[in-house]
C-alpha positions in Angstrom: 119.5 56.3 127.9 122.6 59.0 128.4 123.0 61.8 130.7 122.3 65.3 130.0 123.5 68.4 131.6 122.3 72.1 130.7 125.6 74.2 130.4 125.9 77.8 131.9 127.7 79.2 128.7 124.2 80.3 127.2 122.9 83.7 127.3 120.5 86.4 126.2 120.5 89.6 124.3 118.1 92.3 123.4 118.1 94.5 120.2 115.9 97.9 120.5 116.1 98.6 116.7 113.3 98.7 114.1 111.0 100.2 116.7 110.6 97.5 119.0 112.4 95.1 121.4 113.5 91.7 120.4 114.8 89.1 122.9 117.2 86.3 122.0 118.0 83.5 124.4 120.7 81.1 124.0 120.3 77.7 125.8 123.3 74.8 125.5 123.4 71.3 126.6 125.9 68.7 126.9 124.6 65.2 126.1 126.9 62.0 127.2 125.4 59.1 125.2 125.3 55.6 127.0 127.2 54.1 124.1 128.3 55.2 120.8 125.6 53.4 118.9 122.8 54.9 121.2 120.1 56.4 118.8 118.3 59.5 120.1 115.9 62.1 119.4 116.4 65.6 120.6 112.8 66.4 121.8 112.9 63.2 123.8 116.1 63.9 125.2 115.6 67.7 126.2 111.9 68.0 126.0 112.5 71.2 123.9 111.1 71.5 120.2 110.8 74.2 117.4 108.2 76.4 118.8 108.6 75.6 122.6 108.5 78.6 125.0 111.6 79.7 126.6 111.1 79.3 130.2 110.1 82.2 132.1 109.2 84.2 128.9 106.4 83.1 126.9 107.0 85.7 124.2 110.1 83.9 123.0 109.9 80.7 121.1 112.4 78.1 119.9 113.2 79.0 116.3 116.4 76.8 115.9 118.1 73.8 117.2 121.8 72.7 116.5 123.1 69.3 117.3 126.9 68.8 116.9 129.5 66.4 118.3 132.1 67.4 120.6 135.6 67.2 118.9 135.8 63.6 117.3 133.9 62.2 120.2 131.2 59.6 119.4 130.1 59.6 123.0 129.3 63.5 123.5 126.9 65.9 121.6 126.4 69.5 122.1 122.8 70.9 121.6 122.3 74.6 121.0 118.9 76.1 121.3 118.1 79.5 120.0 114.7 81.6 121.3 113.6 84.8 119.6 110.8 86.9 119.8 108.7 86.5 116.7 106.6 89.4 115.4 102.7 88.5 115.2 99.2 89.9 115.6 97.8 87.1 117.6 99.9 87.0 120.8 102.9 85.8 122.1 101.6 82.0 122.0 101.1 82.3 118.2 104.2 80.5 117.6 103.6 77.8 120.2 101.1 76.1 117.5 101.6 73.9 114.5 101.9 76.3 111.3 98.7 74.5 109.8 96.5 75.9 112.7 98.4 79.0 113.9 96.4 82.3 113.7 97.5 84.4 110.7 99.5 87.7 110.8 97.7 90.8 109.6 99.3 94.0 108.2 97.6 97.1 107.3 98.3 100.5 105.2 95.7 103.2 105.6 95.2 106.3 103.1 92.8 108.1 101.2 91.7 107.5 97.6 89.3 109.7 95.3 86.0 108.1 94.4 82.9 109.2 92.3 80.0 110.6 94.3 76.3 111.6 93.8 76.4 113.2 97.3 77.4 116.3 99.0 76.8 118.3 102.4 74.7 121.0 100.9 75.7 123.9 103.1 78.8 122.6 105.0 79.6 126.0 106.7 75.8 125.6 108.7 76.5 121.9 109.4 73.8 121.0 107.0 73.0 117.2 106.2 73.8 115.3 103.1 71.9 115.3 100.0 71.9 113.9 96.6 73.9 116.3 94.2 71.8 118.4 92.3 71.1 122.1 90.7 68.4 124.0 92.4 66.4 122.9 89.2 66.5 119.4 90.3 69.2 118.5 87.7 72.1 115.9 88.8 75.6 117.2 89.1 77.9 114.9 87.6 81.7 114.4 87.7 82.0 115.1 91.4 84.9 113.1 93.3 85.6 112.9 96.9 88.4 111.8 99.3 87.4 108.5 101.2 89.3 106.4 103.6 90.7 103.2 102.0 93.1 100.4 103.5 95.2 97.7 102.2 94.8 94.6 104.5 97.3 91.8 104.2 96.8 88.4 105.5 99.5 85.9 105.9 99.4 82.0 106.8 100.7 78.9 106.1 98.7 76.5 104.1 99.1 72.8 103.4 96.6 72.8 100.3 97.2 74.1 97.1 96.0 77.6 97.2 96.0 78.3 93.3 92.2 77.5 93.2 91.5 80.8 95.1 92.6 82.8 91.9 88.6 82.5 90.8 87.5 84.6 93.9 89.7 87.5 93.1 87.7 90.6 92.5 84.8 89.2 95.2 83.8 91.4 98.1 82.9 90.2 102.0 79.3 89.1 102.1 79.1 90.1 105.8 81.2 91.6 108.5 84.9 90.7 108.5 87.1 91.6 111.3 90.9 91.3 111.5 92.2 92.6 115.0 90.2 95.7 115.9 89.9 96.4 112.2 86.3 95.6 110.6 84.5 95.8 107.5 81.0 95.8 106.9 79.4 93.8 104.0 80.8 95.0 100.4 83.3 97.1 101.7 86.3 94.8 101.5 87.7 93.7 98.2 89.9 90.5 97.6 92.5 91.8 95.4 94.7 88.5 94.9 97.2 86.3 96.7 100.9 85.7 96.7 101.8 82.2 97.7 105.3 80.7 98.0 106.6 77.2 98.9 107.6 76.6 102.3 108.6 73.7 104.6 108.6 74.5 108.4 109.6 71.9 111.6 107.4 72.0 114.7 107.8 69.4 117.4 108.5 66.3 115.7 106.8 66.8 112.5 107.8 68.5 109.2 105.1 70.6 107.3 105.4 71.3 103.8 103.0 73.9 102.1 102.9 77.5 101.4 103.2 80.8 102.9 100.3 82.6 101.5 99.7 86.3 101.7 96.3 87.6 100.7 95.3 91.1 100.0 92.4 93.1 100.4 91.3 96.7 99.7 88.9 98.3 102.0 86.7 101.4 100.5 84.7 103.6 102.5 82.0 105.2 100.2 79.3 107.0 101.7 76.3 108.0 99.6 72.9 109.2 99.7 70.6 105.7 98.7 66.9 105.4 98.3 65.8 103.2 101.4 63.4 101.6 99.1 63.8 100.4 95.5 60.4 99.6 94.8 58.5 103.2 95.2 59.1 106.7 94.0 59.5 108.6 97.1 62.5 110.5 98.1 63.3 109.2 101.6 66.9 108.7 101.5 69.6 107.8 104.0 73.5 107.9 104.3 74.8 104.6 103.7 78.7 103.3 103.1 78.3 101.4 100.1 81.8 100.2 99.7 82.8 98.9 96.2 79.3 99.4 95.0 78.0 102.5 93.1 75.4 104.8 93.7 73.4 105.2 90.3 70.9 107.9 89.9 67.8 107.2 87.8 68.2 109.6 84.8 67.7 109.4 81.0 67.5 111.7 77.9 64.2 109.6 77.0 60.9 109.3 79.1 58.1 107.2 79.2 54.9 108.9 78.3 52.7 107.7 81.0 51.1 109.4 84.0 50.9 106.2 86.2 53.2 107.3 88.5 51.0 109.8 89.9 51.1 113.9 89.2 53.1 114.2 92.7 56.0 112.5 91.4 55.7 114.1 87.6 57.4 116.8 85.7 54.4 117.3 83.1 56.0 119.7 81.0 59.2 117.1 80.2 56.7 115.0 78.4 56.3 115.9 74.7 53.3 117.8 74.3 50.6 119.2 72.0 51.4 123.1 70.7 48.9 125.5 69.6 49.3 127.4 66.1 51.5 130.1 67.6 54.0 127.5 68.6 53.2 127.5 72.5 52.1 124.6 74.5 48.4 123.9 74.2 46.7 124.0 77.6 43.4 124.4 79.0 41.8 125.2 82.2 38.4 123.1 81.8 40.0 119.7 83.0 39.5 118.3 79.4 43.2 117.9 78.9 44.4 114.2 79.2 47.3 115.2 81.1 46.2 116.4 84.5 43.0 118.0 83.0 45.6 120.7 81.4 47.9 119.5 78.6 47.5 117.1 75.6 49.9 114.6 74.2 52.2 115.2 71.4 51.4 113.4 68.1 52.9 110.2 67.5 56.0 111.3 65.3 55.8 107.9 63.6 52.3 109.0 62.1 49.4 106.6 62.4 47.1 109.5 63.8 48.3 108.4 67.5 49.8 110.2 70.2 53.2 109.6 72.1 51.0 108.4 75.3 52.5 104.9 76.6 55.5 105.0 74.2 59.2 105.9 74.9 60.1 109.4 73.7 62.6 112.1 74.0 62.5 114.3 77.1 61.7 118.0 76.6 62.3 121.3 78.4 60.4 124.3 78.2 61.5 127.9 76.8 59.7 130.8 76.2 57.6 130.8 73.0 58.3 133.9 70.4 54.5 134.8 70.5 54.0 134.2 74.0 53.7 131.3 76.4 56.3 128.4 76.3 57.5 125.9 73.7 59.7 122.6 74.1 62.9 121.8 72.6 64.4 118.2 73.3 66.6 117.8 76.5 70.3 117.7 75.8 71.1 116.4 79.0 70.0 113.1 80.9 66.9 114.1 83.2 66.0 112.2 86.7 63.2 109.9 85.9 60.9 107.6 88.1 60.7 103.9 88.4 58.8 103.7 85.4 61.0 105.9 83.3 58.2 108.9 83.6 59.9 112.4 84.1 60.4 113.2 87.8 59.3 116.1 89.5 62.1 118.8 89.7 61.2 119.7 93.4 61.8 116.0 94.5 65.2 114.2 95.0 66.4 112.2 92.1 66.1 108.6 92.9 69.4 107.2 93.6 69.9 103.1 93.9 72.8 101.2 95.0 74.2 98.7 92.4 76.8 96.2 92.7 79.5 95.0 90.5 81.2 92.3 92.4 80.3 88.8 93.5 80.2 88.2 97.7 81.5 85.7 99.5 82.5 84.6 103.0 86.2 85.2 103.3 86.9 83.0 106.0 84.8 80.1 104.9 85.7 80.2 101.1 89.5 81.3 101.3 90.3 79.2 104.7 91.5 82.2 106.6 91.9 81.2 110.2 91.0 83.4 113.3 
């Protein structure tokens, strides 16, 4: 084996542009071979390889190596090693690992976006609490939007396997807590939007790695809505939940199921189609003989047959003053809140609002192979 000398002609520089400080170090060596025919390996001769840290500065790693003869000499070789600070999100030792196990780089873009909402702060001046958006009559207010926090997260890493198969997961959401640095997203708030994969070759130590530089793009959505905590009962217990990419869906319909099984405490009885008297007003009694709360009677089945609308699907009704006194009914022109069985919901109660999803959920780090 020949003789190695480190030369004093190396140097360093510092560049403070682009909002940061980047250090560059140059190390130069002269190697005199034992004979013109001697074969050698640079890492074995100098102990330095691409990705090796600079002595005394772990933030800088070797990014390039130049091996050239000195003039026409067949015995003397000149080695030049360049070290640079490489931007990353995983600490200074990130580049000191092979590319196929190296932690990924993260980048973020935060902003606001307008999303449809079914919830509002009823009295923001008085610091009132959140509630489902309804009129004083219990009707659902539609067409509302509110600004919510959004973020675009990009994760870049080197992979050796073909990433084209990940296309089937575009449009999925996270199935649990996802973290990237200090950023975290609870389940179903992070949407996988797509990937950008470019063929790449990288040398580390004595090995050459062929694969792809892949950038995974995710969209985060913060979306707080008042949601019923139990989807199997008619109560109006609601809580403020970040539903992310899911939707808040109020239960409402222009039609109602004509049944009192839900219980009078949940029913708007005058929204059922009711029997009217000869004066065109709703027929009611005070002796408890009415089949609806002892007071009202079911309207006749419009399809004939002598039956009533009980246990059928019929148009929801609204009451208006009758010409000869009392109240009459007309078909509802807008959807109205309903209970779980489709019966008309009492107007003094909150509408039932359920969380509904439209995206399959997966574990991003396991399924997409994202490294920590």
